[in-house]
N, CA, C and O atoms as CSV, one atom per row, in Angstrom:
chain,resi,resn,atom,element,x,y,z
A,1,MET,N,N,25.679,123.754,10.750
A,1,MET,CA,C,26.349,124.956,9.830
A,1,MET,C,C,27.113,123.965,8.869
A,1,MET,O,O,27.810,122.988,9.143
A,2,THR,N,N,26.796,124.470,7.776
A,2,THR,CA,C,27.545,123.801,6.659
A,2,THR,C,C,29.047,124.248,6.519
A,2,THR,O,O,29.400,125.287,7.077
A,3,LEU,N,N,29.898,123.537,5.829
A,3,LEU,CA,C,31.253,123.712,5.634
A,3,LEU,C,C,31.402,125.201,4.874
A,3,LEU,O,O,32.271,126.030,5.146
A,4,MET,N,N,30.415,125.341,3.917
A,4,MET,CA,C,30.645,126.668,3.210
A,4,MET,C,C,30.252,127.877,4.019
A,4,MET,O,O,30.856,128.943,3.901
A,5,ALA,N,N,29.143,127.691,4.918
A,5,ALA,CA,C,28.705,128.800,5.757
A,5,ALA,C,C,29.759,128.994,6.829
A,5,ALA,O,O,29.922,130.128,7.278
A,6,ALA,N,N,30.513,127.949,7.292
A,6,ALA,CA,C,31.801,128.122,8.241
A,6,ALA,C,C,32.699,128.863,7.671
A,6,ALA,O,O,33.233,129.764,8.319
A,7,GLN,N,N,33.054,128.609,6.268
A,7,GLN,CA,C,34.131,129.192,5.672
A,7,GLN,C,C,33.797,130.759,5.535
A,7,GLN,O,O,34.671,131.589,5.785
A,8,ARG,N,N,32.573,131.119,5.151
A,8,ARG,CA,C,32.185,132.453,4.902
A,8,ARG,C,C,32.253,133.408,6.289
A,8,ARG,O,O,32.506,134.612,6.323
A,9,ARG,N,N,31.931,132.456,7.502
A,9,ARG,CA,C,31.746,133.113,8.586
A,9,ARG,C,C,33.141,133.482,9.057
A,9,ARG,O,O,33.315,134.459,9.784
A,10,LYS,N,N,34.185,132.667,8.627
A,10,LYS,CA,C,35.664,132.738,8.922
A,10,LYS,C,C,36.100,133.915,8.160
A,10,LYS,O,O,36.758,134.786,8.730
A,11,LEU,N,N,35.773,134.019,6.859
A,11,LEU,CA,C,36.189,135.032,6.099
A,11,LEU,C,C,35.761,136.563,6.667
A,11,LEU,O,O,36.523,137.514,6.842
A,12,TRP,N,N,34.438,136.510,6.879
A,12,TRP,CA,C,33.849,137.747,7.624
A,12,TRP,C,C,34.658,138.230,8.876
A,12,TRP,O,O,34.857,139.424,9.099
A,13,GLY,N,N,35.105,137.228,9.666
A,13,GLY,CA,C,35.974,137.634,10.761
A,13,GLY,C,C,37.271,137.994,10.462
A,13,GLY,O,O,37.818,138.774,11.242
A,14,GLU,N,N,37.923,137.568,9.438
A,14,GLU,CA,C,39.299,137.994,8.853
A,14,GLU,C,C,39.124,139.347,8.370
A,14,GLU,O,O,40.052,140.125,8.587
A,15,LEU,N,N,38.036,139.795,7.713
A,15,LEU,CA,C,37.591,140.933,7.135
A,15,LEU,C,C,37.564,141.980,8.171
A,15,LEU,O,O,38.069,143.086,7.977
A,16,ALA,N,N,36.961,141.633,9.310
A,16,ALA,CA,C,36.735,142.494,10.525
A,16,ALA,C,C,38.186,142.823,11.152
A,16,ALA,O,O,38.443,143.917,11.656
A,17,LYS,N,N,39.103,141.763,11.067
A,17,LYS,CA,C,40.522,142.112,11.748
A,17,LYS,C,C,41.235,142.958,11.017
A,17,LYS,O,O,41.874,143.883,11.518
A,18,GLU,N,N,41.182,142.702,9.737
A,18,GLU,CA,C,41.720,143.597,8.613
A,18,GLU,C,C,41.330,144.986,8.839
A,18,GLU,O,O,42.137,145.868,9.134
A,19,LEU,N,N,40.020,145.166,8.687
A,19,LEU,CA,C,39.520,146.613,8.816
A,19,LEU,C,C,40.023,147.208,10.058
A,19,LEU,O,O,40.524,148.332,10.061
A,20,ALA,N,N,39.900,146.458,11.160
A,20,ALA,CA,C,40.177,146.915,12.586
A,20,ALA,C,C,41.576,147.434,12.594
A,20,ALA,O,O,41.835,148.525,13.102
A,21,ALA,N,N,42.683,146.513,11.925
A,21,ALA,CA,C,44.111,147.035,11.790
A,21,ALA,C,C,44.357,148.120,10.826
A,21,ALA,O,O,45.291,148.891,11.045
A,22,PHE,N,N,43.592,148.268,9.743
A,22,PHE,CA,C,43.743,149.456,9.079
A,22,PHE,C,C,43.280,150.767,9.779
A,22,PHE,O,O,43.927,151.806,9.647
A,23,ILE,N,N,42.020,150.687,10.608
A,23,ILE,CA,C,41.730,151.671,11.444
A,23,ILE,C,C,42.619,152.134,12.600
A,23,ILE,O,O,42.725,153.297,12.989
A,24,LEU,N,N,43.235,151.070,13.088
A,24,LEU,CA,C,44.321,151.377,14.118
A,24,LEU,C,C,45.641,152.118,13.563
A,24,LEU,O,O,46.198,153.028,14.176
A,25,VAL,N,N,46.014,151.673,12.478
A,25,VAL,CA,C,47.221,152.328,11.872
A,25,VAL,C,C,46.705,153.717,11.621
A,25,VAL,O,O,47.248,154.619,12.258
A,26,ALA,N,N,45.739,154.022,10.788
A,26,ALA,CA,C,45.327,155.302,10.554
A,26,ALA,C,C,45.131,156.252,11.834
A,26,ALA,O,O,45.672,157.352,11.942
A,27,ALA,N,N,44.329,155.705,12.733
A,27,ALA,CA,C,44.218,156.447,14.146
A,27,ALA,C,C,45.663,156.767,14.719
A,27,ALA,O,O,45.917,157.908,15.105
A,28,CYS,N,N,46.629,155.729,14.772
A,28,CYS,CA,C,47.778,156.068,15.296
A,28,CYS,C,C,48.632,157.162,14.520
A,28,CYS,O,O,49.369,157.958,15.102
A,29,ILE,N,N,48.471,157.118,13.281
A,29,ILE,CA,C,49.268,158.083,12.507
A,29,ILE,C,C,48.480,159.527,12.791
A,29,ILE,O,O,49.208,160.503,12.967
A,30,VAL,N,N,47.223,159.696,12.838
A,30,VAL,CA,C,46.634,160.920,12.985
A,30,VAL,C,C,46.924,161.379,14.408
A,30,VAL,O,O,47.120,162.579,14.605
A,31,LEU,N,N,46.967,160.468,15.459
A,31,LEU,CA,C,47.152,160.963,16.786
A,31,LEU,C,C,48.696,161.183,16.991
A,31,LEU,O,O,49.046,162.085,17.752
A,32,LEU,N,N,49.542,160.489,16.420
A,32,LEU,CA,C,50.999,160.592,16.943
A,32,LEU,C,C,51.932,161.074,15.997
A,32,LEU,O,O,53.120,161.062,16.318
A,33,TRP,N,N,51.574,161.526,14.807
A,33,TRP,CA,C,52.544,162.165,13.710
A,33,TRP,C,C,53.545,163.014,14.187
A,33,TRP,O,O,54.650,162.946,13.649
A,34,ARG,N,N,53.339,163.873,15.187
A,34,ARG,CA,C,54.206,164.852,15.611
A,34,ARG,C,C,55.495,164.198,16.354
A,34,ARG,O,O,56.504,164.897,16.453
A,35,ASP,N,N,55.494,163.031,16.820
A,35,ASP,CA,C,56.372,162.282,17.583
A,35,ASP,C,C,56.999,161.317,16.684
A,35,ASP,O,O,56.456,160.212,16.696
A,36,ASN,N,N,57.978,161.445,15.929
A,36,ASN,CA,C,58.451,160.448,14.767
A,36,ASN,C,C,58.908,159.361,15.519
A,36,ASN,O,O,58.621,158.255,15.060
A,37,LEU,N,N,59.661,159.407,16.743
A,37,LEU,CA,C,60.156,158.073,17.280
A,37,LEU,C,C,59.138,157.279,17.982
A,37,LEU,O,O,59.165,156.050,17.931
A,38,LEU,N,N,58.205,157.954,18.662
A,38,LEU,CA,C,56.945,157.191,19.296
A,38,LEU,C,C,56.157,156.509,18.189
A,38,LEU,O,O,55.840,155.337,18.394
A,39,LEU,N,N,55.789,157.098,17.011
A,39,LEU,CA,C,54.985,156.704,16.057
A,39,LEU,C,C,55.867,155.497,15.412
A,39,LEU,O,O,55.342,154.393,15.271
A,40,SER,N,N,57.058,155.698,15.067
A,40,SER,CA,C,57.952,154.687,14.696
A,40,SER,C,C,57.870,153.170,15.323
A,40,SER,O,O,57.747,152.095,14.736
A,41,LEU,N,N,57.983,153.464,16.722
A,41,LEU,CA,C,57.872,152.244,17.620
A,41,LEU,C,C,56.348,151.684,17.584
A,41,LEU,O,O,56.108,150.478,17.650
A,42,VAL,N,N,55.478,152.543,17.488
A,42,VAL,CA,C,54.119,152.103,17.449
A,42,VAL,C,C,53.780,151.175,16.275
A,42,VAL,O,O,53.217,150.082,16.322
A,43,MET,N,N,54.337,151.982,14.995
A,43,MET,CA,C,54.014,151.198,13.747
A,43,MET,C,C,55.009,149.810,13.626
A,43,MET,O,O,54.649,148.852,12.942
A,44,LEU,N,N,56.158,149.817,14.288
A,44,LEU,CA,C,56.763,148.578,14.297
A,44,LEU,C,C,56.201,147.558,15.203
A,44,LEU,O,O,56.561,146.395,15.020
A,45,VAL,N,N,55.456,147.795,16.056
A,45,VAL,CA,C,54.707,147.012,16.929
A,45,VAL,C,C,53.382,146.472,16.376
A,45,VAL,O,O,52.947,145.384,16.752
A,46,ILE,N,N,52.720,147.268,15.448
A,46,ILE,CA,C,51.531,146.987,14.661
A,46,ILE,C,C,52.106,146.145,13.496
A,46,ILE,O,O,51.573,145.070,13.218
A,47,GLY,N,N,53.288,146.647,12.738
A,47,GLY,CA,C,53.638,145.784,11.728
A,47,GLY,C,C,53.983,144.469,11.990
A,47,GLY,O,O,53.633,143.596,11.196
A,48,LEU,N,N,54.731,144.149,13.162
A,48,LEU,CA,C,55.132,142.937,13.796
A,48,LEU,C,C,54.122,142.207,14.095
A,48,LEU,O,O,54.258,141.010,13.844
A,49,ALA,N,N,52.928,142.615,14.654
A,49,ALA,CA,C,51.713,142.064,15.125
A,49,ALA,C,C,51.187,141.472,13.783
A,49,ALA,O,O,51.084,140.249,13.692
A,50,GLY,N,N,50.892,142.173,12.871
A,50,GLY,CA,C,50.258,141.950,11.550
A,50,GLY,C,C,51.141,140.763,10.926
A,50,GLY,O,O,50.514,139.891,10.326
A,51,LEU,N,N,52.361,140.661,10.999
A,51,LEU,CA,C,53.189,139.731,10.551
A,51,LEU,C,C,53.107,138.366,11.271
A,51,LEU,O,O,53.276,137.252,10.776
A,52,ILE,N,N,52.814,138.688,12.530
A,52,ILE,CA,C,52.485,137.178,13.235
A,52,ILE,C,C,51.169,136.740,13.105
A,52,ILE,O,O,50.880,135.548,13.207
A,53,LEU,N,N,50.355,137.609,12.890
A,53,LEU,CA,C,48.853,137.173,12.500
A,53,LEU,C,C,48.726,136.709,11.260
A,53,LEU,O,O,48.148,135.647,11.030
A,54,TRP,N,N,49.284,137.504,10.279
A,54,TRP,CA,C,49.523,136.868,8.657
A,54,TRP,C,C,50.597,136.833,8.444
A,54,TRP,O,O,51.251,137.826,8.123
A,55,HIS,N,N,51.147,135.451,8.590
A,55,HIS,CA,C,52.602,135.033,8.211
A,55,HIS,C,C,53.254,134.149,7.271
A,55,HIS,O,O,54.300,133.507,7.364
A,56,GLU,N,N,52.217,134.285,6.143
A,56,GLU,CA,C,52.662,133.412,5.231
A,56,GLU,C,C,53.816,134.012,4.391
A,56,GLU,O,O,53.904,135.239,4.374
A,57,ARG,N,N,54.634,133.339,3.754
A,57,ARG,CA,C,56.054,134.091,3.003
A,57,ARG,C,C,55.569,135.139,2.164
A,57,ARG,O,O,56.340,136.091,2.043
A,58,TYR,N,N,54.407,135.204,1.513
A,58,TYR,CA,C,53.880,136.021,0.650
A,58,TYR,C,C,53.818,137.473,1.518
A,58,TYR,O,O,54.295,138.545,1.147
A,59,ASP,N,N,53.222,137.247,2.558
A,59,ASP,CA,C,52.936,138.605,3.496
A,59,ASP,C,C,54.155,139.183,3.647
A,59,ASP,O,O,54.295,140.357,3.306
A,60,LEU,N,N,55.318,138.389,4.224
A,60,LEU,CA,C,56.460,139.257,4.504
A,60,LEU,C,C,57.028,139.899,3.289
A,60,LEU,O,O,57.447,141.050,3.404
A,61,THR,N,N,57.105,139.198,1.950
A,61,THR,CA,C,57.513,139.790,0.769
A,61,THR,C,C,56.697,140.974,0.547
A,61,THR,O,O,57.219,142.059,0.292
A,62,PHE,N,N,55.334,140.798,0.640
A,62,PHE,CA,C,54.520,142.042,0.326
A,62,PHE,C,C,54.845,143.361,1.176
A,62,PHE,O,O,54.884,144.490,0.688
A,63,PHE,N,N,55.078,143.041,2.552
A,63,PHE,CA,C,55.399,143.950,3.299
A,63,PHE,C,C,56.532,144.752,2.996
A,63,PHE,O,O,56.518,145.982,2.952
A,64,LEU,N,N,57.609,143.949,2.767
A,64,LEU,CA,C,58.959,144.624,2.355
A,64,LEU,C,C,58.763,145.282,1.267
A,64,LEU,O,O,59.099,146.466,1.249
A,65,ALA,N,N,58.244,144.752,0.241
A,65,ALA,CA,C,58.193,145.486,-1.144
A,65,ALA,C,C,57.518,146.523,-1.173
A,65,ALA,O,O,57.964,147.422,-1.886
A,66,ILE,N,N,56.183,146.786,-0.405
A,66,ILE,CA,C,55.633,147.848,-0.464
A,66,ILE,C,C,56.349,149.060,0.451
A,66,ILE,O,O,56.356,150.244,0.113
A,67,ALA,N,N,56.961,148.514,1.699
A,67,ALA,CA,C,57.642,149.332,2.432
A,67,ALA,C,C,58.865,150.407,1.706
A,67,ALA,O,O,59.038,151.612,1.890
A,68,VAL,N,N,59.599,149.449,0.835
A,68,VAL,CA,C,60.582,150.047,0.117
A,68,VAL,C,C,60.195,150.783,-0.965
A,68,VAL,O,O,60.713,151.885,-1.147
A,69,LEU,N,N,59.235,150.287,-1.834
A,69,LEU,CA,C,58.720,151.026,-2.892
A,69,LEU,C,C,58.102,152.464,-2.736
A,69,LEU,O,O,58.392,153.496,-3.342
A,70,GLY,N,N,57.106,152.224,-1.686
A,70,GLY,CA,C,56.427,153.448,-1.090
A,70,GLY,C,C,57.343,154.461,-0.620
A,70,GLY,O,O,57.208,155.635,-0.967
A,71,SER,N,N,58.335,154.048,0.207
A,71,SER,CA,C,59.205,154.822,0.707
A,71,SER,C,C,60.197,155.778,-0.363
A,71,SER,O,O,60.477,156.976,-0.308
A,72,VAL,N,N,60.499,154.968,-1.112
A,72,VAL,CA,C,61.322,155.381,-2.347
A,72,VAL,C,C,60.474,156.374,-3.197
A,72,VAL,O,O,60.972,157.455,-3.509
A,73,ALA,N,N,59.353,156.083,-3.538
A,73,ALA,CA,C,58.470,157.130,-4.312
A,73,ALA,C,C,58.147,158.410,-3.502
A,73,ALA,O,O,58.004,159.513,-4.030
A,74,GLU,N,N,58.037,158.153,-2.081
A,74,GLU,CA,C,57.859,159.403,-1.278
A,74,GLU,C,C,59.040,160.274,-1.465
A,74,GLU,O,O,58.985,161.472,-1.746
A,75,VAL,N,N,60.100,159.583,-1.289
A,75,VAL,CA,C,61.438,160.586,-1.260
A,75,VAL,C,C,61.521,161.257,-2.633
A,75,VAL,O,O,61.831,162.447,-2.691
A,76,VAL,N,N,61.257,160.550,-3.751
A,76,VAL,CA,C,61.197,161.000,-5.087
A,76,VAL,C,C,60.292,162.124,-5.087
A,76,VAL,O,O,60.708,163.243,-5.388
A,77,PHE,N,N,59.000,161.904,-4.751
A,77,PHE,CA,C,57.866,163.120,-4.772
A,77,PHE,C,C,58.275,164.257,-3.929
A,77,PHE,O,O,58.120,165.406,-4.340
A,78,VAL,N,N,58.811,163.997,-2.723
A,78,VAL,CA,C,59.132,165.203,-1.890
A,78,VAL,C,C,60.385,165.761,-2.402
A,78,VAL,O,O,60.398,166.992,-2.428
A,79,GLY,N,N,61.366,165.211,-2.785
A,79,GLY,CA,C,62.457,165.714,-3.624
A,79,GLY,C,C,62.151,166.511,-4.552
A,79,GLY,O,O,62.691,167.617,-4.554
A,80,ALA,N,N,61.230,166.172,-5.561
A,80,ALA,CA,C,60.785,166.967,-6.696
A,80,ALA,C,C,59.737,168.061,-6.497
A,80,ALA,O,O,59.204,168.656,-7.434
A,81,GLY,N,N,59.477,168.285,-5.170
A,81,GLY,CA,C,58.771,169.371,-4.657
A,81,GLY,C,C,57.146,169.167,-4.806
A,81,GLY,O,O,56.315,170.075,-4.836
A,82,VAL,N,N,56.904,167.811,-4.889
A,82,VAL,CA,C,55.367,167.573,-5.226
A,82,VAL,C,C,54.666,168.037,-3.799
A,82,VAL,O,O,53.664,168.751,-3.828
A,83,TRP,N,N,55.195,167.634,-2.659
A,83,TRP,CA,C,54.633,167.751,-1.601
A,83,TRP,C,C,55.636,167.735,-0.686
A,83,TRP,O,O,56.774,167.375,-0.985
A,84,ARG,N,N,55.219,168.205,0.752
A,84,ARG,CA,C,56.110,168.088,1.713
A,84,ARG,C,C,55.476,167.779,3.124
A,84,ARG,O,O,54.288,168.028,3.331
A,85,TYR,N,N,56.180,167.308,3.954
A,85,TYR,CA,C,55.623,166.683,5.309
A,85,TYR,C,C,56.001,167.662,6.531
A,85,TYR,O,O,57.075,168.253,6.644
A,86,ALA,N,N,54.816,167.728,7.506
A,86,ALA,CA,C,54.998,168.542,8.290
A,86,ALA,C,C,56.293,168.255,9.427
A,86,ALA,O,O,56.922,169.118,10.039
A,87,ASN,N,N,56.429,167.105,9.479
A,87,ASN,CA,C,57.595,166.550,10.631
A,87,ASN,C,C,58.376,165.492,9.869
A,87,ASN,O,O,58.322,164.298,10.164
A,88,PRO,N,N,59.222,166.067,8.714
A,88,PRO,CA,C,60.243,165.134,8.173
A,88,PRO,C,C,61.346,164.866,8.931
A,88,PRO,O,O,61.707,165.689,9.772
A,89,ALA,N,N,62.021,163.704,8.742
A,89,ALA,CA,C,62.985,163.103,9.698
A,89,ALA,C,C,64.169,162.681,8.796
A,89,ALA,O,O,65.343,162.867,9.117
A,90,PHE,N,N,63.740,162.056,7.557
A,90,PHE,CA,C,64.862,161.436,6.751
A,90,PHE,C,C,64.612,161.871,5.377
A,90,PHE,O,O,63.445,161.672,5.039
A,91,LEU,N,N,65.299,162.365,4.549
A,91,LEU,CA,C,65.174,162.685,3.114
A,91,LEU,C,C,63.852,163.419,2.910
A,91,LEU,O,O,63.289,163.276,1.825
A,92,GLY,N,N,63.228,164.294,3.972
A,92,GLY,CA,C,61.955,164.821,3.829
A,92,GLY,C,C,60.823,164.072,4.029
A,92,GLY,O,O,59.722,164.500,3.681
A,93,THR,N,N,60.974,162.958,4.572
A,93,THR,CA,C,59.822,162.011,4.967
A,93,THR,C,C,59.886,161.743,6.361
A,93,THR,O,O,60.980,161.755,6.925
A,94,PRO,N,N,58.775,161.490,7.015
A,94,PRO,CA,C,58.693,161.072,8.453
A,94,PRO,C,C,59.503,159.604,8.440
A,94,PRO,O,O,59.530,158.791,7.516
A,95,LEU,N,N,60.193,159.509,9.828
A,95,LEU,CA,C,60.892,158.099,10.129
A,95,LEU,C,C,60.116,156.862,9.974
A,95,LEU,O,O,60.549,155.820,9.481
A,96,TRP,N,N,58.896,157.067,10.449
A,96,TRP,CA,C,57.880,155.828,10.423
A,96,TRP,C,C,57.428,155.401,9.078
A,96,TRP,O,O,56.955,154.286,8.856
A,97,PHE,N,N,57.576,156.238,8.274
A,97,PHE,CA,C,56.790,156.147,6.657
A,97,PHE,C,C,57.237,154.610,6.257
A,97,PHE,O,O,56.283,153.905,5.928
A,98,PRO,N,N,58.359,154.059,6.233
A,98,PRO,CA,C,58.407,152.659,5.772
A,98,PRO,C,C,57.680,151.644,6.495
A,98,PRO,O,O,57.267,150.682,5.847
A,99,LEU,N,N,57.441,151.709,7.842
A,99,LEU,CA,C,56.763,150.932,8.641
A,99,LEU,C,C,55.336,151.014,8.277
A,99,LEU,O,O,54.574,150.066,8.088
A,100,ALA,N,N,55.056,152.365,8.198
A,100,ALA,CA,C,53.614,152.475,7.768
A,100,ALA,C,C,53.070,151.966,6.571
A,100,ALA,O,O,51.976,151.411,6.465
A,101,PHE,N,N,54.006,152.215,5.543
A,101,PHE,CA,C,53.677,151.699,4.150
A,101,PHE,C,C,53.671,150.216,4.202
A,101,PHE,O,O,52.732,149.588,3.714
A,102,GLY,N,N,54.710,149.609,4.789
A,102,GLY,CA,C,54.815,148.175,4.790
A,102,GLY,C,C,53.550,147.560,5.460
A,102,GLY,O,O,52.983,146.625,4.895
A,103,THR,N,N,53.117,148.017,6.563
A,103,THR,CA,C,51.931,147.710,7.318
A,103,THR,C,C,50.555,147.774,6.487
A,103,THR,O,O,49.733,146.859,6.448
A,104,SER,N,N,50.459,148.855,5.914
A,104,SER,CA,C,49.224,149.217,5.120
A,104,SER,C,C,49.343,148.473,3.874
A,104,SER,O,O,48.283,148.132,3.350
A,105,GLY,N,N,50.429,148.159,3.306
A,105,GLY,CA,C,50.581,147.177,2.054
A,105,GLY,C,C,49.914,145.968,2.547
A,105,GLY,O,O,48.945,145.435,2.006
A,106,LEU,N,N,50.548,145.546,3.695
A,106,LEU,CA,C,50.259,143.983,4.149
A,106,LEU,C,C,48.700,143.846,4.239
A,106,LEU,O,O,48.046,142.972,3.669
A,107,ILE,N,N,48.127,144.992,5.164
A,107,ILE,CA,C,46.608,144.923,5.290
A,107,ILE,C,C,45.955,145.063,4.206
A,107,ILE,O,O,44.949,144.363,4.079
A,108,GLY,N,N,46.348,146.050,3.054
A,108,GLY,CA,C,45.671,145.972,1.878
A,108,GLY,C,C,45.584,144.759,1.164
A,108,GLY,O,O,44.535,144.426,0.612
A,109,GLU,N,N,46.703,144.010,1.133
A,109,GLU,CA,C,46.872,142.756,0.304
A,109,GLU,C,C,45.754,141.794,1.113
A,109,GLU,O,O,44.836,141.268,0.483
A,110,ARG,N,N,45.881,141.641,2.303
A,110,ARG,CA,C,44.983,140.738,3.135
A,110,ARG,C,C,43.590,141.117,2.824
A,110,ARG,O,O,42.823,140.217,2.482
A,111,LEU,N,N,43.163,142.340,2.898
A,111,LEU,CA,C,41.798,142.804,2.645
A,111,LEU,C,C,41.353,142.638,1.201
A,111,LEU,O,O,40.149,142.533,0.966
A,112,ALA,N,N,42.318,142.606,0.142
A,112,ALA,CA,C,41.924,142.342,-1.059
A,112,ALA,C,C,41.734,140.767,-1.381
A,112,ALA,O,O,40.941,140.333,-2.216
A,113,ARG,N,N,42.541,140.036,-0.629
A,113,ARG,CA,C,42.467,138.529,-0.755
A,113,ARG,C,C,41.068,138.101,-0.157
A,113,ARG,O,O,40.315,137.359,-0.789
A,114,THR,N,N,40.772,138.581,1.033
A,114,THR,CA,C,39.431,138.238,1.888
A,114,THR,C,C,38.322,138.618,0.796
A,114,THR,O,O,37.564,137.771,0.324
A,115,VAL,N,N,38.298,139.977,0.439
A,115,VAL,CA,C,37.293,140.370,-0.370
A,115,VAL,C,C,37.046,139.426,-1.435
A,115,VAL,O,O,35.918,138.952,-1.568
A,116,THR,N,N,37.994,139.108,-2.205
A,116,THR,CA,C,38.116,138.171,-3.378
A,116,THR,C,C,37.430,136.956,-2.988
A,116,THR,O,O,36.461,136.595,-3.656
A,117,GLU,N,N,37.827,136.261,-1.957
A,117,GLU,CA,C,37.442,135.136,-1.583
A,117,GLU,C,C,36.041,135.097,-1.063
A,117,GLU,O,O,35.383,134.066,-1.199
A,118,LEU,N,N,35.518,136.199,-0.450
A,118,LEU,CA,C,34.071,136.573,-0.194
A,118,LEU,C,C,33.255,136.520,-1.444
A,118,LEU,O,O,32.240,135.829,-1.525
A,119,GLN,N,N,33.722,137.273,-2.437
A,119,GLN,CA,C,32.946,137.189,-3.680
A,119,GLN,C,C,32.913,136.073,-4.578
A,119,GLN,O,O,32.012,135.905,-5.400
A,120,SER,N,N,33.765,135.411,-4.444
A,120,SER,CA,C,34.068,134.070,-5.280
A,120,SER,C,C,33.077,133.010,-4.564
A,120,SER,O,O,32.431,132.202,-5.230
A,121,GLY,N,N,33.015,133.073,-3.279
A,121,GLY,CA,C,32.105,131.861,-2.532
A,121,GLY,C,C,30.764,132.098,-2.724
A,121,GLY,O,O,29.927,131.327,-2.256
């Protein structure tokens, strides 16, 4: 196997991990949204696992930026009456939102990076 083929195979493996992480986050939200505390703990574990798996400095920055910006945007939208959540816990949003936003942002950033590398190679 050539070096280029090995690199592409590694990238496809990364893409599979990233898609699996996204599916896991979505499934947990769908199944556990009624229990804010449990879902918060699950999102914390998934988020920490993601940061252990993808732990470059940029990853942590992206996680934190998306967690904060996404949560602030949601608080503004809910406060303005754009929509509301079935199980709010803090300022009209679910308790687990910042962790889910951060984890989803991290996964999205990694997905974009992997797809870009696959397309350029």
